[in-house]
C-alpha positions in Angstrom: 0.0 0.0 0.0 1.3 3.4 -0.9 1.7 6.2 1.6 -1.2 8.7 1.8 -0.8 11.9 -0.1 0.1 14.9 2.1 -0.3 18.4 0.7 0.6 22.0 1.7 -1.9 24.4 0.2 -1.9 28.0 -1.0 -5.6 29.0 -1.2 -6.6 32.1 -3.3 -10.1 33.2 -2.5 -10.1 31.8 1.0 -13.0 34.0 2.2 -15.4 33.0 -0.6 -17.7 30.0 -0.9 -15.2 27.8 -2.5 -12.5 28.9 0.0 -14.8 28.1 2.8 -15.5 24.6 1.4 -11.8 24.0 0.8 -11.0 24.7 4.4 -13.8 22.4 5.5 -12.0 19.6 3.5 -8.7 20.6 5.3 -10.5 20.3 8.6 -11.8 16.8 7.7 -8.3 15.6 6.7 -5.8 17.3 9.0 -3.4 14.4 8.6 -3.2 14.9 4.9 -3.7 18.7 4.3 -2.3 21.8 5.8 -2.4 25.5 4.9 0.7 27.4 3.9 -0.8 30.6 2.4 -4.2 32.3 2.2 -5.3 35.2 0.0 -8.6 37.1 -0.5 -9.9 40.3 -2.0 -11.1 42.6 0.8 -12.6 40.5 3.6 -9.8 41.0 6.2 -12.1 40.1 9.2 -12.8 36.6 7.9 -9.2 36.2 6.8 -8.2 37.0 10.4 -10.3 34.2 11.8 -8.8 31.8 9.2 -5.3 32.9 10.2 -6.1 32.1 13.9 -7.3 28.6 13.0 -4.9 27.5 10.2 -1.7 29.5 11.0 -0.5 30.1 7.5 3.0 31.5 6.9 1.9 34.1 4.4 -1.4 35.9 3.6 -2.4 38.6 1.1 -5.3 40.8 0.4 -5.8 42.4 -3.0 -7.0 45.6 -1.3 -4.2 47.6 0.3 -6.6 49.3 2.7 -7.9 45.9 3.8 -4.3 44.6 4.2 -3.5 47.5 6.5 -6.6 46.8 8.6 -5.4 43.2 8.9 -1.9 44.2 10.0 -3.4 46.4 12.7 -5.7 43.6 13.9 -2.7 41.2 14.1 -1.0 43.7 16.4 2.5 43.2 15.2 2.5 39.4 15.6 5.5 38.0 13.7 3.5 35.6 11.7 2.0 35.5 9.2 3.6 38.0 6.8 0.8 40.2 5.2 1.1 41.3 1.6 -1.2 43.3 -0.7 -2.1 44.0 -4.3 -1.4 41.7 -7.2 2.1 41.3 -6.0 0.8 39.8 -2.8 -1.4 37.4 -4.7 1.5 36.3 -6.9 3.6 35.7 -3.8 1.0 33.5 -2.2 0.5 31.6 -5.5 4.2 30.8 -5.8 4.9 30.3 -2.1 7.8 27.9 -1.6 6.2 26.2 1.5 3.2 25.1 -0.6 3.1 22.3 -3.3 -0.5 22.9 -4.4 -2.5 26.0 -5.4 -6.3 26.1 -5.0 -7.3 28.9 -7.2 -10.8 30.2 -6.3 -10.7 34.0 -6.7 -13.7 35.0 -8.8 -13.0 37.0 -12.0 -10.1 38.0 -14.2 -8.0 38.6 -11.1 -7.1 34.9 -11.0 -5.3 34.7 -14.3 -1.9 36.0 -13.3 -1.6 34.0 -10.0 -2.4 30.8 -11.9 0.4 31.5 -14.4 2.7 32.4 -11.5 1.9 29.1 -9.7 2.5 27.1 -12.9 5.9 28.7 -13.3 6.7 27.7 -9.7 5.8 24.1 -10.4 2.7 23.9 -8.2 -0.1 21.4 -8.7 -3.1 23.5 -9.8 -6.6 22.8 -8.4 -8.6 25.2 -10.6 -11.9 26.4 -9.2 -12.3 29.7 -10.9 -13.2 29.6 -14.6 -11.7 32.9 -15.7 -8.0 31.9 -16.1 -9.0 29.4 -18.9 -11.8 31.6 -20.3 -9.5 34.6 -20.7 -6.2 32.9 -21.3 -6.8 29.3 -22.0 -4.1 28.9 -24.6 -1.5 30.6 -22.4 -2.4 28.6 -19.3 -2.5 25.2 -21.0 0.7 25.8 -22.9 2.5 27.0 -19.8 1.2 23.9 -17.9 2.4 21.5 -20.6 5.8 23.2 -20.7 6.2 23.0 -16.9 4.7 19.5 -16.6 2.2 20.8 -14.1 -1.2 19.1 -13.6 -4.3 21.2 -13.8 -7.1 19.4 -11.9 -10.6 21.0 -12.3 -12.6 21.8 -9.2 -15.7 23.0 -10.9 -18.2 20.2 -10.3 -19.0 19.9 -14.1 -15.4 19.7 -15.2 -14.5 17.4 -12.2 -17.2 15.1 -13.4 -15.8 14.9 -16.9 -12.2 14.5 -15.5 -13.4 11.6 -13.3 -15.2 9.9 -16.2 -12.5 10.3 -18.8 -10.1 7.4 -18.6 -6.5 7.6 -19.6 -6.1 8.0 -23.4 -9.9 8.0 -23.9 -10.1 11.6 -25.1 -9.7 10.4 -28.7 -12.9 8.4 -28.4 -15.1 11.3 -27.1 -18.1 12.1 -29.3 -19.2 15.1 -27.2 -19.2 16.5 -23.7 -22.6 17.2 -22.0 -22.4 19.8 -19.3 -25.4 20.0 -17.0 -27.0 23.2 -15.8 -29.5 23.6 -12.9 -31.4 26.3 -14.9 -31.0 28.7 -12.0 -33.9 30.4 -10.2 -35.7 31.6 -13.4 -35.8 28.3 -15.3 -39.6 28.4 -15.5 -40.1 32.2 -15.5 -41.9 33.6 -18.5 -39.6 35.7 -20.7 -41.4 39.0 -20.2 -41.0 38.8 -16.4 -37.2 38.5 -16.7 -36.9 42.2 -17.3 -38.2 43.1 -13.8 -36.5 40.4 -11.6 -34.6 41.8 -8.6 -31.0 41.0 -7.4 -32.5 39.3 -4.4 -34.6 37.0 -6.5 -31.6 36.2 -8.8 -29.5 35.3 -5.7 -31.9 32.6 -4.6 -30.3 29.6 -6.3 -32.4 26.4 -5.9 -29.5 24.0 -5.4 -26.1 25.5 -4.7 -24.7 27.9 -2.1 -22.4 30.2 -4.1 -21.0 33.7 -4.1 -23.1 36.5 -5.5 -21.4 36.9 -8.9 -21.4 33.1 -9.7 -25.1 32.9 -8.6 -26.1 35.7 -11.0 -24.1 34.0 -13.7 -26.1 30.8 -13.0 -29.3 32.8 -13.4 -28.3 34.2 -16.8 -26.7 30.9 -17.9 -23.4 32.7 -18.4 -21.9 30.3 -15.9 -22.6 27.5 -18.4 -21.1 29.6 -21.2 -17.9 30.1 -19.2 -17.8 26.3 -18.4 -18.1 25.5 -22.1 -15.0 27.6 -22.9 -13.2 26.1 -19.9 -14.1 22.5 -21.1 -12.8 23.3 -24.5 -9.3 24.1 -23.1 -9.2 21.4 -20.4 -10.2 18.5 -22.6 -9.3 19.6 -26.1 -12.9 19.2 -27.5 -14.2 21.5 -30.2 -17.2 23.8 -29.3 -19.4 21.9 -31.7 -19.0 18.8 -29.6 -19.8 20.5 -26.2 -23.5 20.6 -25.3 -25.4 22.1 -22.4 -28.5 20.5 -21.0 -30.7 21.7 -18.1 -30.8 19.2 -15.3 -32.8 20.8 -12.4 -31.9 18.3 -9.7 -28.1 18.9 -10.0 -27.3 15.3 -9.2 -25.6 14.4 -12.5 -22.8 17.0 -12.9 -21.7 16.2 -16.4 -21.6 13.4 -18.9 -19.4 12.1 -21.7 -20.8 10.5 -24.8 -18.3 8.2 -26.6 -18.2 7.3 -30.3 -19.8 4.0 -29.6 -22.8 5.6 -28.1 -21.9 4.8 -24.5 -22.6 7.7 -22.0 -20.7 7.9 -18.7 -22.0 10.3 -16.0 -20.7 11.3 -12.5 -23.3 11.8 -9.8 -23.3 13.3 -6.4 -25.3 15.5 -4.0 -24.7 19.1 -4.9 -21.8 19.9 -2.5 -18.6 21.6 -3.6 -16.6 19.7 -1.0 -16.8 16.6 -3.1 -15.0 17.9 -6.2 -12.6 20.0 -4.1 -11.6 16.9 -2.1 -11.2 14.8 -5.3 -8.9 17.5 -6.8 -6.8 17.6 -3.6 -6.6 13.8 -3.2 -6.1 12.9 -6.8 -4.9 10.3 -7.8 -6.2 8.9 -4.5 -9.8 8.9 -3.2 -10.3 9.7 0.5 -13.2 9.0 2.8 -16.2 11.3 2.2 -16.2 14.6 4.0 -19.7 15.5 2.9 -23.2 14.0 2.5 -23.4 10.8 0.4 -25.9 10.4 -2.4 -28.7 8.0 -1.6 -30.2 6.8 -4.9 -33.4 5.8 -3.2 -34.1 9.3 -2.1 -32.9 11.1 -5.3 -36.1 10.5 -7.1 -36.7 11.4 -10.8 -33.9 13.0 -12.8 -35.0 15.2 -15.7 -33.3 17.0 -18.6 -34.4 20.0 -20.7 -33.0 22.1 -23.5 -31.8 25.5 -22.4 -34.0 28.5 -23.4 -31.4 30.2 -25.6 -33.6 33.1 -26.8 -34.5 34.0 -23.2 -31.0 33.6 -21.8 -28.7 34.9 -24.6 -25.5 34.9 -22.4 -25.0 31.2 -23.2 -25.0 31.9 -26.9 -22.7 34.9 -26.5 -20.1 32.7 -24.7 -20.2 30.1 -27.5 -19.7 32.9 -30.0 -16.8 34.4 -28.1 -15.2 31.0 -27.6 -15.4 30.1 -31.2 -13.9 33.4 -32.3 -11.1 33.0 -29.8 -8.3 35.6 -29.4 -9.2 38.3 -27.0 -13.0 37.9 -27.4 -13.6 35.5 -24.5 -11.7 37.9 -22.2 -13.7 40.9 -23.5 -16.9 39.0 -22.9 -15.9 38.0 -19.4 -14.9 41.6 -18.4 -18.1 43.0 -19.8 -20.1 40.3 -17.8 -18.3 41.1 -14.6 -19.1 44.8 -15.0 -22.7 44.2 -15.9 -23.3 41.7 -13.1 -21.8 44.2 -10.6 -24.2 46.9 -12.0 -27.2 44.6 -11.7 -26.4 43.7 -8.1 -26.0 47.5 -7.4 -29.4 48.2 -8.9 -28.0 50.2 -11.9 -28.9 47.7 -14.6 -31.8 45.4 -15.2 -31.4 41.6 -15.5 -32.0 41.5 -19.3 -29.6 44.4 -19.6 -26.7 42.1 -18.8 -26.5 40.4 -22.2 -27.1 43.7 -23.9 -24.1 45.2 -22.3 -22.0 42.2 -23.1 -23.0 42.2 -26.8 -22.4 45.9 -27.1 -19.0 45.6 -25.5 -17.9 42.8 -27.7 -19.0 44.9 -30.7 -17.0 47.9 -29.5 -13.6 46.3 -28.6 -11.5 45.4 -31.6 -10.9 41.7 -32.2 -7.2 40.6 -31.7 -6.6 37.0 -32.8 -3.1 36.4 -31.4 -2.9 37.1 -27.7 -0.2 37.7 -25.0 -0.7 38.2 -21.3 -0.1 41.9 -21.7 -2.6 42.1 -24.6 -5.2 40.1 -22.6 -4.9 42.4 -19.6 -5.2 45.5 -21.9 -8.3 44.1 -23.6 -9.8 43.3 -20.2 -9.2 46.9 -19.1 -10.6 48.3 -22.3 -13.7 46.1 -22.1 -14.4 47.2 -18.5 -14.2 50.9 -19.6 -16.5 50.2 -22.5 -19.1 48.3 -20.5 -19.1 50.9 -17.8 -19.7 53.6 -20.4 -22.5 51.7 -22.0 -24.2 51.2 -18.6 -23.7 54.9 -17.8 -25.3 55.9 -21.1 -28.2 53.6 -20.4 -27.9 52.0 -23.9 -26.5 48.9 -25.5 -27.0 46.9 -28.6 -30.1 44.7 -28.9 -29.0 41.1 -28.4 -30.1 38.8 -31.2 -30.1 35.1 -30.3 -26.7 33.5 -31.0 -26.8 30.0 -32.4 -25.5 27.2 -30.2 -24.7 23.7 -31.4 -27.0 21.1 -30.0 
């Protein structure tokens, strides 16, 4: 019998929902997991509580103001060291005391730390979609050069990863990514224009952060996952399908050339894919609720309502175009979701802002990190201006392969 895996983690996004679940897994397996570094955006109070429990050597906050508040609260204690800004995130990502990075910071902010961790030879447990959505080619090429594994944490991609045997990618007919449908799955299209942020944040199955929950409501979350799956598994967009599965028990499926379909099932709890990513290639005892097939009941599947939820089609279009367009789309979506949550934009205005921004920012087919960051900044300015003017292009439905 081989010795159990023991890992030292750096965790980016420790104060968010994925970070919270990751630390739950650490608590469940203290003999196998420990925390070397933690990083968050602004929530210094929650980070302080995590420091007191997990005793990391290094922490960082993206906000300099929040980092200073944390230093004051620590009262001059010698450990941990406190860093700030992007430089601080990069330091945590490449921390020598850690062998594994759990990347869970929502948004474009996660791209550079992931590349930094790859350069430092860390195992990557990837929970945030944006590094691959924005810079999929850069990330995957860097990982191949460094010989660094990227293990998906997103439940959908974890499901595909678990079902895809060694050297079986060449036999894949298509990937089938499941979607819960969000809180508005059955809401009539005219009513979508007047839904509130509070209503959009009531996800029927998952406990997630605000931005991801809104992305689920618009189906943009599935669009981002389609692009991520394209890069993780090397499957063309025409062979990636989204189906609505309201029960969220089957997390994704693979259809092979011979017609066989393999699916991964589990109760909707992010601790399951997080633990799998951390334990791989082992499987550890469950740290969350097990799935009882006798209580699951009926499992159903539906086609997504593409005309009513155009974000999914916009993501397919951006992914197929490639270059800087997925990053432009992602930046516009982040700005539009923030405006919706703040009450400055209606729910159906989100895809309008995204489409208008994609139309406004010039397409660049060949990308570098510097070019992607510049396109991200330009798209954010354009989206903010579109929202401020109160206009935006009308969104025509974008065709999606079945």
